[in-house]
N, C-alpha and C positions, 0 to 999 in steps of 0.2 A: 729627380725622384719624385714621387708621387704627391706627399706633403707638401703643405707649402711649409716653408722655415723661413721665420723672421730671427736674421743672426743681421746685426752690425756689425763695426769693423774689431770692436772692442772685443765683441761674443768670437770672428771669428777668431783674433789673433790669438788666443791660447793655443787652440785646438791644432790652427796650421802648421804653430812653429815646435809644439811639441808632442805632434802624432804625425804630421807631414813634416818637416824641417821647411817649409815653405811659409811663404807671406800671406797675412788675408787678407790684402788682393785677391791672390792664385787662389785662396780657397772661392773666396764668394765670385769670383767668375764661373767656377765648375760646379759651385751652388745653384746658382742663377740662370747657368746655361747662358752668362755675358758672349755679347763678340768682340773678340781681340785679334786688332790689324786682319779685319776678314772674316774668321774665321772660330764658329762657335765651340765650345768649349765644355768640357759637362762631366762630370765624376765618374771615372770606369768602373770597372766589377771591383777592381781593388781600392780603389781608393771609397766605393763606399762601403764596404768590408772594414777600411782602416775608423772612417766617419761614424758608423756604430760600437766599433773596437771605445772611440774616445768618447761617444756620449755612455755606455755605458760604465766602463773608469770612471769620469766623472760621478758621474751619478750616482755609484761605490763612496765614493771619495766623498760629498755631499754627504752620502747618507749614515758615514762612520763618523761624522762629528757632531760633538754635544759640547752646552754650555753646563759646566758644575758647576 
């Protein structure tokens, strides 16, 4: 990914489970390009699309919140 993203495991957990059906560790490995079992894993084009959709979806949900 071109821009720096600072997500801890709690931040990743919701997105990973809800949008990818995977663990927070799985998502962090791909966002940060961690080396796992000798191979560097990154997000595929489809994963990037899903991640961007997740961010937009969460943004819409937060934007619709209000306190009465």
